[in-house]
C-alpha positions in Angstrom: -29.3 7.0 -73.0 -28.2 10.5 -74.1 -24.8 12.0 -73.4 -26.3 14.0 -70.6 -27.8 10.8 -69.0 -24.3 9.2 -69.1 -22.8 12.3 -67.6 -25.3 12.3 -64.7 -24.9 8.5 -64.2 -21.1 8.9 -64.1 -21.4 11.8 -61.7 -23.7 9.7 -59.4 -21.2 6.8 -59.4 -18.3 9.2 -58.7 -20.1 10.7 -55.7 -21.1 7.2 -54.4 -17.5 5.9 -54.7 -16.1 9.1 -53.2 -18.5 8.7 -50.2 -18.0 5.0 -49.5 -14.4 4.3 -50.4 -12.7 6.5 -47.9 -14.9 5.0 -45.1 -14.0 1.5 -46.1 -10.4 2.4 -46.7 -10.3 4.1 -43.3 -11.7 1.1 -41.5 -9.1 -1.2 -43.2 -6.3 1.3 -42.6 -7.0 2.0 -39.0 -5.3 -1.2 -37.8 -2.4 -0.7 -40.2 -1.0 2.1 -38.1 1.2 0.8 -35.2 1.1 2.5 -31.8 2.8 1.6 -28.6 2.3 2.5 -24.9 4.0 1.5 -21.7 2.7 2.1 -18.2 4.4 1.6 -14.8 1.1 1.6 -12.9 2.9 0.9 -9.6 6.6 1.2 -8.7 6.6 1.3 -5.0 8.4 0.7 -1.7 6.9 -0.6 1.5 9.0 0.2 4.6 7.0 -1.6 7.3 7.2 -5.4 6.4 10.4 -7.1 7.6 11.6 -7.8 4.0 10.9 -4.1 3.0 10.0 -5.0 -0.5 10.0 -3.0 -3.8 7.0 -3.9 -5.9 6.2 -3.4 -9.6 3.1 -3.6 -11.7 3.4 -2.7 -15.4 1.5 -3.1 -18.6 2.4 -2.3 -22.2 1.0 -2.9 -25.7 2.0 -2.5 -29.3 -0.4 -2.7 -32.3 -3.3 -1.0 -33.9 -6.9 -0.2 -32.9 -8.2 -3.8 -33.3 -5.2 -6.2 -32.8 -2.5 -5.7 -30.2 0.3 -7.5 -28.4 -0.1 -7.0 -24.6 2.7 -7.4 -22.1 1.7 -7.5 -18.4 4.2 -7.8 -15.6 4.3 -7.7 -11.8 6.7 -8.7 -9.1 8.2 -8.1 -5.7 11.8 -8.0 -4.5 13.1 -7.8 -0.9 15.6 -5.0 -0.4 17.3 -7.1 2.4 18.0 -10.4 0.7 17.4 -12.3 -2.6 13.8 -13.3 -1.8 11.4 -12.3 -4.6 9.1 -13.4 -7.4 7.6 -12.1 -10.6 5.2 -12.8 -13.4 5.3 -11.9 -17.1 2.4 -12.3 -19.5 2.5 -12.0 -23.3 -1.0 -11.9 -24.7 -2.6 -11.3 -28.1 -5.6 -8.9 -27.8 -8.5 -8.4 -30.1 -11.0 -5.6 -29.8 -14.5 -7.0 -29.4 -16.4 -3.9 -28.3 -15.6 -0.2 -28.0 -14.4 -0.9 -24.4 -13.2 -4.5 -24.2 -10.4 -6.7 -25.6 -10.4 -10.4 -25.4 -6.8 -11.6 -24.7 -5.0 -15.0 -24.9 -1.5 -16.1 -24.6 1.1 -17.2 -22.0 2.2 -16.4 -18.5 5.6 -17.2 -16.9 6.1 -17.3 -13.1 9.5 -17.1 -11.6 10.6 -17.3 -8.0 14.3 -16.9 -7.0 14.0 -18.3 -3.5 15.4 -21.7 -2.5 17.4 -22.1 -5.7 14.7 -20.7 -7.9 11.7 -22.3 -9.7 9.7 -21.5 -12.8 6.3 -22.5 -14.2 4.3 -21.6 -17.3 0.6 -21.1 -18.0 -1.8 -20.6 -20.8 -4.0 -17.6 -20.3 -7.3 -16.3 -21.6 -9.5 -13.5 -20.5 -10.9 -10.0 -21.2 -9.9 -6.6 -20.1 -11.4 -3.2 -20.5 -13.6 -0.5 -19.0 -17.0 -1.6 -17.5 -20.0 0.6 -17.0 -19.4 3.5 -14.5 -15.7 3.6 -15.6 -14.5 0.6 -13.7 -11.4 -1.0 -15.2 -11.7 -4.8 -14.9 -9.5 -7.7 -15.9 -10.7 -11.3 -15.3 -8.3 -14.0 -16.5 -8.3 -17.8 -16.5 -5.0 -19.7 -16.3 -4.0 -23.3 -16.9 -0.5 -24.3 -15.8 1.9 -26.6 -17.5 0.8 -29.3 -15.0 -2.9 -28.8 -15.7 -3.6 -26.8 -12.6 -6.5 -24.3 -13.1 -6.6 -20.9 -11.5 -8.3 -17.5 -12.0 -7.7 -13.9 -11.2 -10.0 -10.9 -11.1 -8.8 -7.3 -10.9 -10.8 -4.1 -10.8 -9.9 -0.5 -10.2 -11.6 2.9 -10.2 -10.2 6.5 -10.3 -11.8 9.3 -8.3 -10.7 12.7 -9.6 -10.8 15.3 -6.8 -9.1 17.7 -9.2 -7.6 17.4 -12.6 -4.3 16.3 -10.9 -5.3 14.8 -7.6 -6.6 11.2 -8.0 -7.7 8.5 -5.5 -7.6 5.0 -6.9 -8.9 2.0 -5.0 -8.3 -1.4 -6.5 -9.2 -5.1 -5.6 -7.6 -8.4 -6.7 -9.0 -11.9 -6.0 -7.2 -15.1 -6.8 -8.7 -18.6 -6.7 -7.5 -22.1 -7.7 -9.1 -25.5 -8.3 -6.1 -27.5 -7.0 -3.5 -27.3 -4.3 0.0 -26.3 -5.5 2.0 -26.4 -2.3 5.4 -25.6 -3.9 3.9 -22.2 -5.0 1.9 -21.7 -1.7 -1.4 -22.0 -3.5 -4.4 -23.8 -1.9 -7.6 -24.9 -3.5 -10.5 -22.4 -3.3 -10.2 -18.7 -2.9 -6.5 -18.0 -2.2 -6.3 -14.3 -1.3 -8.0 -11.0 -1.4 -5.9 -7.9 -1.9 -7.3 -4.3 -1.4 -5.2 -1.2 -2.2 -5.9 2.5 -1.9 -3.5 5.0 -3.5 -3.6 8.8 -3.7 -1.5 10.3 -6.5 -0.7 13.8 -7.7 -0.1 14.1 -11.4 2.6 16.8 -11.7 2.5 15.7 -15.4 0.1 13.2 -17.0 3.1 11.0 -17.5 4.5 11.3 -13.9 2.6 10.9 -10.7 4.0 10.1 -7.2 1.6 8.6 -4.8 1.1 7.3 -1.2 -1.2 4.6 -0.2 -2.1 1.5 1.8 -2.1 -2.1 0.6 -3.6 -5.1 2.5 -3.7 -8.8 1.6 -5.8 -11.5 3.2 -5.0 -15.2 2.7 -7.6 -17.9 3.1 -7.8 -21.7 3.8 -4.8 -23.8 2.8 -3.1 -20.8 1.2 -2.8 -19.3 4.7 -1.6 -22.6 6.0 1.1 -22.8 3.4 2.2 -19.3 4.6 2.7 -20.7 8.1 -0.7 -19.6 9.3 -0.2 -16.0 8.3 -3.7 -14.9 7.3 -2.8 -11.4 6.1 -0.6 -8.4 6.3 -0.8 -4.7 5.3 1.6 -1.9 4.7 1.8 1.8 3.8 3.5 2.3 0.4 5.2 5.1 -1.4 5.7 5.1 -5.1 5.4 6.6 -8.5 3.2 6.0 -11.6 4.8 6.7 -15.0 3.9 6.1 -18.6 5.1 6.9 -22.1 
């Protein structure tokens, strides 16, 4: 090869490396940058039920584009006495498509009625945005005693304006075994439907009003003293950072 041939070959290699390396490096580096986000999706008060509860649903994550630690929490506390309960989940999440993560980890339940009680679960599921912009979150749980249960949640946001948003949501819980001490019966336990209208004064701050109704089925209703359901108007705020 002549010197000019070597020069052209070197130039071609340089162009090829310059074209491919940044893309490969970018793909490897994307998950090396750590981000974090926290969202109080629901922080609300229901004045109608006798216990007048304050409820919380929150989610947060820390990590990169492909691997994240997810924290999910929800709970309810009476404003009149010490009755209340809560759940906390710590999950490893891995991106498996542009819109979905597979998650797995642990869930801890805590009730502080009647002296308090606690139970743990292993958890596995997926979460993300389904076609037509539905946010879905199916999760399977196995408790420390081998009891199997499942939960499916879905929500959708209707934008009337850039700030006024109506969000319906549904949650269904089911179990394979009776767990009387936790008020859980075998089969479909309950169906919860909520409808909330929020106004986003700022993207990170949105007060809302809504209505939430819960139906109990089968032995779950029996464990609740035959109470098959209840509903209430709610007032709250949605915040994130």
